[in-house]
C-alpha positions as a Markdown table, in Angstrom:
| # | Residue | x | y | z |
|---|---|---|---|---|
| 1 | Met | -64.6 | -60.5 | 160.7 |
| 2 | Asp | -66.3 | -59.8 | 157.3 |
| 3 | Leu | -65.3 | -57.0 | 155.1 |
| 4 | Arg | -67.9 | -54.2 | 156.2 |
| 5 | Thr | -67.5 | -55.1 | 160.1 |
| 6 | Arg | -63.6 | -54.7 | 159.8 |
| 7 | Ala | -64.0 | -51.6 | 157.6 |
| 8 | Ala | -66.3 | -49.9 | 160.1 |
| 9 | Ala | -63.6 | -50.6 | 162.6 |
| 10 | Leu | -61.2 | -48.8 | 160.5 |
| 11 | Ala | -63.4 | -45.8 | 159.9 |
| 12 | Pro | -62.1 | -43.5 | 162.4 |
| 13 | Glu | -58.6 | -43.8 | 161.1 |
| 14 | Leu | -59.7 | -43.2 | 157.4 |
| 15 | Val | -61.7 | -40.1 | 158.4 |
| 16 | Ala | -58.9 | -38.6 | 160.2 |
| 17 | Leu | -56.6 | -39.5 | 157.3 |
| 18 | Arg | -58.9 | -38.0 | 154.8 |
| 19 | Arg | -59.4 | -34.8 | 156.8 |
| 20 | Glu | -55.6 | -34.7 | 157.1 |
| 21 | Leu | -55.4 | -34.7 | 153.3 |
| 22 | His | -58.2 | -32.2 | 152.9 |
| 23 | Arg | -56.4 | -29.4 | 155.2 |
| 24 | His | -53.2 | -29.9 | 153.0 |
| 25 | Pro | -53.9 | -30.4 | 149.3 |
| 26 | Glu | -51.0 | -30.3 | 146.9 |
| 27 | Leu | -51.3 | -30.0 | 143.0 |
| 28 | Gly | -50.0 | -31.6 | 140.0 |
| 29 | Leu | -47.6 | -34.3 | 139.8 |
| 30 | Asp | -45.3 | -33.5 | 142.8 |
| 31 | Leu | -47.2 | -34.6 | 145.9 |
| 32 | Pro | -44.2 | -35.0 | 148.7 |
| 33 | Arg | -46.5 | -34.4 | 151.8 |
| 34 | Thr | -49.3 | -36.6 | 150.3 |
| 35 | Gln | -47.0 | -39.3 | 149.3 |
| 36 | Arg | -45.4 | -39.3 | 152.8 |
| 37 | Val | -48.9 | -39.7 | 154.7 |
| 38 | Val | -49.7 | -42.4 | 152.3 |
| 39 | Leu | -46.4 | -44.4 | 152.9 |
| 40 | Glu | -46.8 | -43.9 | 156.7 |
| 41 | Ala | -50.7 | -45.1 | 156.7 |
| 42 | Leu | -49.4 | -48.5 | 155.1 |
| 43 | Ala | -46.1 | -49.0 | 156.8 |
| 44 | Gly | -46.1 | -52.0 | 158.9 |
| 45 | His | -49.0 | -53.6 | 157.3 |
| 46 | Gly | -47.1 | -56.2 | 155.0 |
| 47 | Val | -47.7 | -54.1 | 151.9 |
| 48 | Glu | -44.7 | -54.0 | 149.4 |
| 49 | Leu | -44.3 | -50.1 | 148.8 |
| 50 | Gly | -42.5 | -48.3 | 146.0 |
| 51 | Thr | -42.4 | -44.7 | 144.8 |
| 52 | Gly | -42.2 | -43.2 | 141.5 |
| 53 | Arg | -39.2 | -42.0 | 139.7 |
| 54 | Gly | -40.5 | -38.9 | 137.9 |
| 55 | Leu | -43.6 | -38.3 | 140.2 |
| 56 | Ser | -44.8 | -38.4 | 143.7 |
| 57 | Ser | -46.8 | -41.8 | 143.3 |
| 58 | Val | -47.1 | -44.7 | 145.5 |
| 59 | Val | -47.3 | -48.3 | 144.3 |
| 60 | Gly | -48.2 | -50.9 | 146.9 |
| 61 | Val | -48.4 | -54.9 | 146.4 |
| 62 | Val | -50.4 | -57.3 | 148.7 |
| 63 | Arg | -49.1 | -60.5 | 147.8 |
| 64 | Gly | -51.2 | -63.4 | 148.6 |
| 65 | Ala | -50.2 | -66.7 | 150.3 |
| 66 | Arg | -50.8 | -68.7 | 147.0 |
| 67 | Pro | -50.1 | -67.8 | 143.5 |
| 68 | Gly | -52.8 | -66.4 | 141.1 |
| 69 | Pro | -53.8 | -63.4 | 139.1 |
| 70 | Thr | -53.1 | -59.7 | 139.7 |
| 71 | Val | -55.7 | -57.1 | 140.1 |
| 72 | Leu | -55.3 | -53.3 | 140.2 |
| 73 | Leu | -56.8 | -50.8 | 142.3 |
| 74 | Arg | -56.4 | -47.0 | 142.0 |
| 75 | Ala | -56.8 | -43.7 | 143.8 |
| 76 | Asp | -55.7 | -40.2 | 142.6 |
| 77 | Met | -54.2 | -38.0 | 145.0 |
| 78 | Asp | -53.9 | -34.3 | 143.7 |
| 79 | Ala | -56.2 | -31.3 | 144.3 |
| 80 | Leu | -57.3 | -28.5 | 142.3 |
| 81 | Pro | -56.1 | -24.8 | 142.2 |
| 82 | Ile | -59.3 | -23.6 | 143.9 |
| 83 | Thr | -59.7 | -21.2 | 146.8 |
| 84 | Glu | -61.9 | -23.2 | 149.2 |
| 85 | Leu | -65.3 | -21.6 | 150.4 |
| 86 | Thr | -66.8 | -24.7 | 152.3 |
| 87 | Gly | -66.4 | -23.4 | 155.9 |
| 88 | Leu | -65.2 | -26.8 | 157.1 |
| 89 | Pro | -63.3 | -26.9 | 160.3 |
| 90 | Tyr | -60.9 | -28.9 | 158.1 |
| 91 | Ala | -61.0 | -26.6 | 155.1 |
| 92 | Ala | -57.6 | -25.9 | 153.3 |
| 93 | Asp | -56.2 | -22.4 | 153.3 |
| 94 | Asn | -53.3 | -22.7 | 150.7 |
| 95 | Gly | -55.2 | -21.6 | 147.8 |
| 96 | Ala | -55.7 | -25.0 | 146.7 |
| 97 | Met | -58.8 | -27.5 | 147.4 |
| 98 | His | -59.7 | -31.3 | 147.3 |
| 99 | Ala | -62.9 | -30.1 | 145.4 |
| 100 | Cys | -63.0 | -33.4 | 143.5 |
| 101 | Gly | -62.8 | -35.8 | 146.4 |
| 102 | His | -59.2 | -37.2 | 145.7 |
| 103 | Asp | -58.7 | -37.0 | 149.6 |
| 104 | Leu | -61.8 | -39.5 | 149.9 |
| 105 | His | -60.4 | -41.7 | 147.4 |
| 106 | Val | -56.7 | -42.0 | 148.9 |
| 107 | Ala | -58.1 | -42.8 | 152.4 |
| 108 | Gly | -60.4 | -45.4 | 150.8 |
| 109 | Leu | -57.6 | -47.1 | 149.0 |
| 110 | Val | -55.6 | -47.1 | 152.3 |
| 111 | Gly | -58.5 | -48.6 | 154.0 |
| 112 | Ala | -59.0 | -51.3 | 151.3 |
| 113 | Thr | -55.3 | -52.0 | 151.0 |
| 114 | Arg | -55.1 | -52.6 | 155.0 |
| 115 | Leu | -58.3 | -55.0 | 154.6 |
| 116 | Leu | -56.7 | -57.0 | 151.9 |
| 117 | Ala | -53.1 | -57.1 | 153.8 |
| 118 | Asp | -55.3 | -58.7 | 156.8 |
| 119 | Arg | -56.5 | -61.3 | 154.3 |
| 120 | Arg | -52.9 | -62.1 | 152.6 |
| 121 | Asp | -53.3 | -65.9 | 153.7 |
| 122 | Arg | -56.5 | -66.2 | 151.8 |
| 123 | Ile | -55.4 | -64.5 | 148.6 |
| 124 | Ala | -54.3 | -66.5 | 145.7 |
| 125 | Gly | -52.6 | -63.8 | 143.6 |
| 126 | Ser | -51.6 | -60.4 | 144.2 |
| 127 | Val | -53.6 | -56.9 | 144.3 |
| 128 | Val | -51.7 | -53.7 | 143.1 |
| 129 | Val | -52.7 | -50.6 | 144.5 |
| 130 | Met | -52.0 | -47.4 | 142.6 |
| 131 | Phe | -51.8 | -44.1 | 144.4 |
| 132 | Gln | -51.6 | -41.6 | 141.4 |
| 133 | Pro | -50.7 | -37.9 | 141.1 |
| 134 | Gly | -51.8 | -35.7 | 138.5 |
| 135 | Glu | -55.2 | -36.7 | 137.5 |
| 136 | Glu | -56.5 | -33.2 | 137.2 |
| 137 | Ser | -53.5 | -32.3 | 134.9 |
| 138 | Gly | -50.0 | -33.7 | 134.4 |
| 139 | Gly | -51.0 | -37.3 | 132.9 |
| 140 | Gly | -50.1 | -39.0 | 136.2 |
| 141 | Ala | -51.7 | -42.3 | 134.8 |
| 142 | Val | -49.5 | -42.3 | 131.7 |
| 143 | His | -46.6 | -41.7 | 133.7 |
| 144 | Met | -47.0 | -44.5 | 136.0 |
| 145 | Leu | -47.9 | -46.8 | 133.1 |
| 146 | Asp | -44.7 | -45.8 | 131.6 |
| 147 | Glu | -42.8 | -46.5 | 134.7 |
| 148 | Gly | -44.0 | -50.2 | 134.7 |
| 149 | Leu | -47.0 | -50.1 | 136.7 |
| 150 | Leu | -48.5 | -53.1 | 135.0 |
| 151 | Glu | -45.4 | -55.3 | 135.5 |
| 152 | Val | -44.7 | -54.9 | 139.2 |
| 153 | Thr | -45.8 | -58.3 | 140.0 |
| 154 | Gly | -44.5 | -60.0 | 137.0 |
| 155 | Glu | -48.0 | -60.6 | 135.9 |
| 156 | His | -50.3 | -58.3 | 133.8 |
| 157 | Pro | -53.4 | -57.4 | 135.9 |
| 158 | Val | -56.5 | -59.2 | 134.7 |
| 159 | Ala | -58.7 | -56.5 | 136.2 |
| 160 | Ala | -58.5 | -52.9 | 137.3 |
| 161 | Tyr | -61.0 | -51.0 | 139.3 |
| 162 | Gly | -61.5 | -47.3 | 140.4 |
| 163 | Leu | -63.6 | -45.5 | 142.5 |
| 164 | His | -64.7 | -41.9 | 142.4 |
| 165 | Val | -67.1 | -39.8 | 144.8 |
| 166 | Val | -69.9 | -37.7 | 143.3 |
| 167 | Pro | -73.0 | -36.0 | 144.5 |
| 168 | Gly | -75.6 | -38.6 | 145.0 |
| 169 | Pro | -77.4 | -40.6 | 147.7 |
| 170 | Ala | -74.6 | -41.3 | 150.3 |
| 171 | Gly | -73.4 | -45.0 | 150.2 |
| 172 | Thr | -75.0 | -45.8 | 146.7 |
| 173 | Phe | -72.5 | -47.1 | 144.0 |
| 174 | Thr | -73.2 | -46.8 | 140.3 |
| 175 | Thr | -71.5 | -47.8 | 137.0 |
| 176 | Arg | -72.5 | -49.3 | 133.6 |
| 177 | Pro | -71.2 | -51.5 | 130.6 |
| 178 | Gly | -69.4 | -49.3 | 128.0 |
| 179 | Ala | -68.5 | -45.8 | 128.4 |
| 180 | Val | -69.1 | -44.6 | 131.8 |
| 181 | Met | -67.4 | -41.3 | 131.6 |
| 182 | Ala | -66.6 | -38.7 | 128.5 |
| 183 | Gly | -63.5 | -38.1 | 126.8 |
| 184 | Ala | -62.1 | -34.6 | 127.0 |
| 185 | Ser | -60.6 | -32.5 | 124.3 |
| 186 | Val | -59.8 | -28.9 | 124.0 |
| 187 | Leu | -61.0 | -26.7 | 121.0 |
| 188 | Glu | -59.5 | -23.4 | 120.0 |
| 189 | Ile | -60.7 | -21.3 | 117.3 |
| 190 | Thr | -59.0 | -18.3 | 116.2 |
| 191 | Val | -60.8 | -15.7 | 113.8 |
| 192 | Arg | -58.7 | -13.1 | 112.1 |
| 193 | Gly | -60.1 | -9.9 | 110.6 |
| 194 | Arg | -58.5 | -6.6 | 110.4 |
| 195 | Gly | -58.4 | -4.1 | 113.4 |
| 196 | Gly | -59.4 | -0.3 | 113.6 |
| 197 | His | -61.0 | 2.4 | 115.5 |
| 198 | Gly | -64.2 | 1.3 | 117.6 |
| 199 | Ser | -65.7 | 4.5 | 115.9 |
| 200 | Thr | -65.6 | 3.5 | 112.3 |
| 201 | Pro | -66.1 | -0.6 | 111.9 |
| 202 | Gln | -66.8 | -0.2 | 108.3 |
| 203 | Gln | -63.2 | 0.5 | 107.8 |
| 204 | Ala | -62.2 | -2.7 | 109.7 |
| 205 | Val | -63.0 | -6.2 | 109.5 |
| 206 | Asp | -64.3 | -7.3 | 113.1 |
| 207 | Pro | -63.8 | -10.5 | 114.0 |
| 208 | Val | -65.9 | -10.5 | 117.3 |
| 209 | Pro | -69.4 | -10.8 | 115.6 |
| 210 | Ala | -68.1 | -13.8 | 113.4 |
| 211 | Leu | -66.8 | -15.6 | 116.6 |
| 212 | Ala | -70.0 | -14.9 | 118.4 |
| 213 | Gln | -72.0 | -16.7 | 115.4 |
| 214 | Ile | -69.5 | -19.3 | 115.6 |
| 215 | Ile | -70.3 | -20.0 | 119.3 |
| 216 | Leu | -74.0 | -20.3 | 118.5 |
| 217 | Ala | -73.0 | -22.8 | 115.5 |
| 218 | Leu | -71.1 | -24.9 | 117.9 |
| 219 | Gln | -74.1 | -25.4 | 120.1 |
| 220 | Asp | -76.3 | -26.4 | 117.2 |
| 221 | Leu | -73.6 | -28.8 | 116.0 |
| 222 | Ala | -73.4 | -30.5 | 119.2 |
| 223 | Ala | -77.1 | -30.8 | 119.6 |
| 224 | His | -78.2 | -31.9 | 116.1 |
| 225 | Arg | -75.3 | -33.7 | 114.7 |
| 226 | Phe | -74.7 | -36.4 | 117.4 |
| 227 | Pro | -77.2 | -39.1 | 118.5 |
| 228 | Pro | -78.7 | -38.7 | 121.9 |
| 229 | Arg | -76.9 | -42.3 | 122.7 |
| 230 | Ala | -73.4 | -40.6 | 122.0 |
| 231 | Pro | -73.9 | -37.0 | 122.8 |
| 232 | Val | -71.4 | -34.3 | 122.6 |
| 233 | Val | -70.9 | -31.5 | 124.9 |
| 234 | Ile | -69.1 | -28.2 | 123.8 |
| 235 | Ser | -68.7 | -25.5 | 126.4 |
| 236 | Val | -67.1 | -22.3 | 125.4 |
| 237 | Thr | -65.1 | -21.2 | 128.6 |
| 238 | Val | -62.7 | -18.7 | 127.3 |
| 239 | Leu | -63.1 | -15.6 | 125.1 |
| 240 | Ser | -60.5 | -13.0 | 124.2 |
| 241 | Ala | -60.6 | -10.1 | 121.6 |
| 242 | Gly | -58.3 | -7.2 | 122.7 |
| 243 | Gln | -58.0 | -5.0 | 125.8 |
| 244 | Ala | -59.6 | -1.6 | 124.9 |
| 245 | Ser | -63.2 | -0.8 | 124.5 |
| 246 | Asn | -62.3 | 1.8 | 121.6 |
| 247 | Ile | -60.2 | -0.7 | 119.5 |
| 248 | Ile | -61.5 | -3.4 | 117.1 |
| 249 | Asn | -59.0 | -6.2 | 117.4 |
| 250 | Asp | -57.4 | -8.1 | 114.6 |
| 251 | Thr | -58.0 | -11.4 | 116.0 |
| 252 | Ala | -60.6 | -13.0 | 118.3 |
| 253 | Thr | -60.1 | -16.4 | 119.8 |
| 254 | Leu | -62.3 | -18.8 | 122.1 |
| 255 | Arg | -61.3 | -21.8 | 123.7 |
| 256 | Ala | -63.9 | -24.7 | 124.6 |
| 257 | Thr | -64.0 | -28.2 | 126.5 |
| 258 | Val | -65.3 | -30.8 | 124.4 |
| 259 | Arg | -66.7 | -34.0 | 125.9 |
| 260 | Thr | -67.7 | -36.9 | 123.7 |
| 261 | Val | -68.9 | -40.5 | 124.9 |
| 262 | Ala | -68.3 | -42.3 | 121.4 |
| 263 | Arg | -64.5 | -42.8 | 120.2 |
| 264 | Asp | -65.6 | -41.6 | 116.5 |
| 265 | Ser | -67.0 | -38.3 | 117.7 |
| 266 | Ile | -63.8 | -36.5 | 117.4 |
| 267 | Asp | -63.4 | -37.7 | 113.7 |
| 268 | Val | -66.8 | -36.3 | 113.0 |
| 269 | Leu | -66.0 | -32.9 | 114.7 |
| 270 | Arg | -62.6 | -32.8 | 112.6 |
| 271 | Ala | -64.6 | -33.5 | 109.4 |
| 272 | Glu | -67.4 | -30.8 | 110.3 |
| 273 | Leu | -65.5 | -27.8 | 112.0 |
| 274 | Pro | -63.6 | -26.6 | 108.9 |
| 275 | Gly | -66.5 | -26.0 | 106.8 |
| 276 | Leu | -68.7 | -24.7 | 109.6 |
| 277 | Val | -66.2 | -22.2 | 110.9 |
| 278 | Gly | -64.8 | -21.2 | 107.7 |
| 279 | Gly | -68.1 | -20.6 | 106.0 |
| 280 | Ile | -69.0 | -18.4 | 109.0 |
| 281 | Ala | -65.6 | -16.6 | 109.1 |
| 282 | Ala | -65.8 | -16.0 | 105.4 |
| 283 | Ala | -69.3 | -14.5 | 105.6 |
| 284 | His | -68.0 | -11.8 | 107.7 |
| 285 | Arg | -64.7 | -11.4 | 105.5 |
| 286 | Cys | -62.5 | -13.1 | 108.0 |
| 287 | Thr | -60.4 | -16.3 | 108.0 |
| 288 | Ala | -60.4 | -18.8 | 111.0 |
| 289 | Glu | -58.0 | -21.3 | 112.4 |
| 290 | Ile | -59.1 | -24.5 | 114.3 |
| 291 | Asp | -57.1 | -26.2 | 116.6 |
| 292 | Leu | -58.7 | -29.5 | 118.3 |
| 293 | Arg | -56.5 | -31.4 | 120.7 |
| 294 | Val | -57.5 | -34.6 | 122.0 |
| 295 | Gly | -57.0 | -35.1 | 125.8 |
| 296 | Tyr | -58.5 | -37.7 | 128.2 |
| 297 | Pro | -59.9 | -40.7 | 126.1 |
| 298 | Val | -63.4 | -42.0 | 127.0 |
| 299 | Thr | -63.4 | -44.1 | 130.1 |
| 300 | Val | -65.0 | -47.4 | 129.0 |
| 301 | Asn | -65.9 | -50.3 | 131.3 |
| 302 | Asp | -65.4 | -53.8 | 130.3 |
| 303 | Asp | -68.9 | -55.0 | 129.8 |
| 304 | Asp | -68.5 | -58.2 | 132.0 |
| 305 | Leu | -66.5 | -56.5 | 134.8 |
| 306 | Ala | -69.1 | -53.6 | 135.1 |
| 307 | Arg | -71.9 | -56.2 | 135.5 |
| 308 | Arg | -69.7 | -58.4 | 137.5 |
| 309 | Ser | -68.8 | -55.2 | 140.1 |
| 310 | Leu | -72.6 | -54.2 | 140.6 |
| 311 | Ala | -73.2 | -58.1 | 141.3 |
| 312 | Val | -70.3 | -58.3 | 143.9 |
| 313 | Leu | -71.5 | -54.8 | 145.4 |
| 314 | Gly | -75.0 | -55.8 | 145.4 |
| 315 | Glu | -74.4 | -58.8 | 147.2 |
| 316 | Leu | -72.2 | -57.0 | 149.7 |
| 317 | Phe | -74.4 | -53.9 | 150.4 |
| 318 | Gly | -77.7 | -54.7 | 148.8 |
| 319 | Ala | -79.0 | -54.6 | 145.4 |
| 320 | Asp | -80.5 | -51.0 | 146.2 |
| 321 | Arg | -77.1 | -49.5 | 146.6 |
| 322 | Ala | -75.5 | -51.1 | 143.4 |
| 323 | Val | -77.3 | -49.4 | 140.4 |
| 324 | Arg | -76.6 | -49.5 | 136.8 |
| 325 | Arg | -76.2 | -45.9 | 135.4 |
| 326 | Asp | -78.3 | -45.1 | 132.4 |
| 327 | His | -75.8 | -42.8 | 130.9 |
| 328 | Pro | -72.4 | -41.8 | 131.1 |
| 329 | Leu | -71.1 | -39.0 | 133.4 |
| 330 | Met | -69.8 | -36.1 | 130.9 |
| 331 | Ala | -66.8 | -35.5 | 133.4 |
| 332 | Ser | -63.6 | -37.2 | 132.1 |
| 333 | Glu | -61.2 | -39.1 | 134.1 |
| 334 | Asp | -57.6 | -40.3 | 133.2 |
| 335 | Phe | -58.2 | -43.9 | 134.7 |
| 336 | Ser | -59.3 | -44.2 | 131.1 |
| 337 | Tyr | -55.6 | -44.8 | 130.0 |
| 338 | Val | -55.6 | -47.8 | 132.5 |
| 339 | Leu | -58.7 | -49.1 | 131.2 |
| 340 | Glu | -57.5 | -48.9 | 127.7 |
| 341 | Arg | -54.5 | -51.5 | 128.8 |
| 342 | Val | -56.5 | -53.4 | 131.4 |
| 343 | Pro | -60.2 | -54.7 | 131.3 |
| 344 | Gly | -61.9 | -53.2 | 134.3 |
| 345 | Ala | -64.6 | -51.0 | 135.6 |
| 346 | Phe | -65.0 | -47.6 | 136.9 |
| 347 | Leu | -67.5 | -46.8 | 139.6 |
| 348 | Leu | -69.0 | -43.9 | 141.1 |
| 349 | Leu | -69.9 | -43.3 | 144.9 |
| 350 | Gly | -72.6 | -41.2 | 146.1 |
| 351 | Ala | -71.4 | -38.8 | 148.8 |
| 352 | Thr | -73.8 | -36.1 | 149.5 |
| 353 | Pro | -73.9 | -35.1 | 153.2 |
| 354 | Pro | -76.9 | -35.4 | 155.2 |
| 355 | Gly | -79.1 | -32.2 | 155.1 |
| 356 | Leu | -78.3 | -31.5 | 151.3 |
| 357 | Asp | -80.2 | -32.6 | 148.2 |
| 358 | Pro | -78.2 | -34.6 | 146.0 |
| 359 | Asp | -80.1 | -33.2 | 143.1 |
| 360 | Thr | -78.7 | -29.8 | 143.9 |
| 361 | Ala | -75.8 | -30.2 | 145.9 |
| 362 | Glu | -72.5 | -28.4 | 144.5 |
| 363 | Phe | -70.8 | -30.8 | 142.1 |
| 364 | Asn | -67.3 | -31.6 | 142.1 |
| 365 | His | -64.7 | -28.7 | 141.4 |
| 366 | Ser | -66.9 | -26.2 | 143.1 |
| 367 | Pro | -65.2 | -24.3 | 145.9 |
| 368 | Arg | -68.2 | -25.1 | 148.0 |
| 369 | Ala | -68.4 | -29.0 | 147.0 |
| 370 | Val | -68.6 | -31.0 | 150.2 |
| 371 | Phe | -68.6 | -35.0 | 150.6 |
| 372 | Asp | -69.4 | -37.1 | 153.5 |
| 373 | Asp | -66.6 | -39.0 | 154.7 |
| 374 | Ala | -68.9 | -41.3 | 156.6 |
| 375 | Val | -68.8 | -43.3 | 153.2 |
| 376 | Leu | -65.2 | -44.1 | 153.6 |
| 377 | Ala | -65.5 | -47.4 | 155.2 |
| 378 | Asp | -68.0 | -48.5 | 152.7 |
| 379 | Gly | -65.8 | -47.3 | 149.9 |
| 380 | Ala | -63.0 | -49.4 | 151.2 |
| 381 | Ala | -64.9 | -52.5 | 151.7 |
| 382 | Ala | -66.2 | -52.1 | 148.1 |
| 383 | Leu | -62.7 | -52.0 | 146.5 |
| 384 | Ala | -61.4 | -54.8 | 148.7 |
| 385 | Ala | -64.5 | -56.9 | 147.7 |
| 386 | Leu | -64.0 | -56.2 | 144.0 |
| 387 | Ala | -60.2 | -57.3 | 144.2 |
| 388 | Leu | -61.2 | -60.4 | 146.1 |
| 389 | Ser | -63.8 | -61.4 | 143.8 |
| 390 | His | -60.9 | -62.1 | 141.4 |
| 391 | Val | -58.0 | -63.4 | 144.2 |
| 392 | Gly | -59.7 | -64.7 | 147.0 |
| 393 | Ala | -62.8 | -65.3 | 149.2 |
| 394 | Arg | -64.6 | -62.1 | 150.6 |
């Protein structure tokens, strides 16, 4: 039975698993219920299973009948602190939500693991499956790497693959050589003036106008200092400056997310921001403090393995469903830490339900985001095929 046929036979189980996970989302690094569901779904299928010491991770090994290389496949398991507004019959009601599709990732990797376990006698090598908590926050990938993820078979993996659902034509896979998702950093700027009464601004040094000018200048910096092939996105998401309408506060603060696709963009920002921000603050008789903290690195695919993954999936599903992306996605991903240690590729899978326009469907992290679990069988077959392209015959 070929991969797609066997995956289609598994589809009802995978859909049920996904909906069970969706109904009961968990946050961060501690996902005991999710971990238990994964262990139960893989029990009895000949997979060597282990759990994390400091987090609710699951690591499985499908060990082939003959020696050979090790390949790594990954799914993230945690949800987001969002109250779900989808109206789905299996919607969560505990104040958390799988708004980024990690429930589909888990079910898809369970399916891929079972497909691979069915073919152990045809595998020359091993496949490590990585079920990771704490992708949205908590640095789950780093914890798993520190706990020895890459040494579980005694062989360092030769390739690593991950898959993420996004709005898009259902069942279409996309990726690209090089940067495929952005790095994420946090920028905090505090402008300091001198407080006073709101009725007499001339007797105070108001930091708010300075901060307003800085916000506009940040947008100009992002638009004009970086080339189109390596864009930078700066989104100011938090503003704070006092609590009463009749008080000019001493300080005003912004926080922003900074997305970059070139590794040297942060260096440019570190060099440019002091002069830009400091100059604007000084023009308003204020001072400014800048804190730029690098978060997730850029997710960078191995060029050869990105092209190889599109070829493998094009052969399996047809060339029209394995498409090279023109540009990186500006969201970020902590699979980037794995790809810093192992060559590999991260792929995006379109999962917009029928009746919705992929171009206008709610994006990941929306309380109204919905994903079509009809893509689960193809996601499972895709991950299995990518692994088998290194360790066995499809």
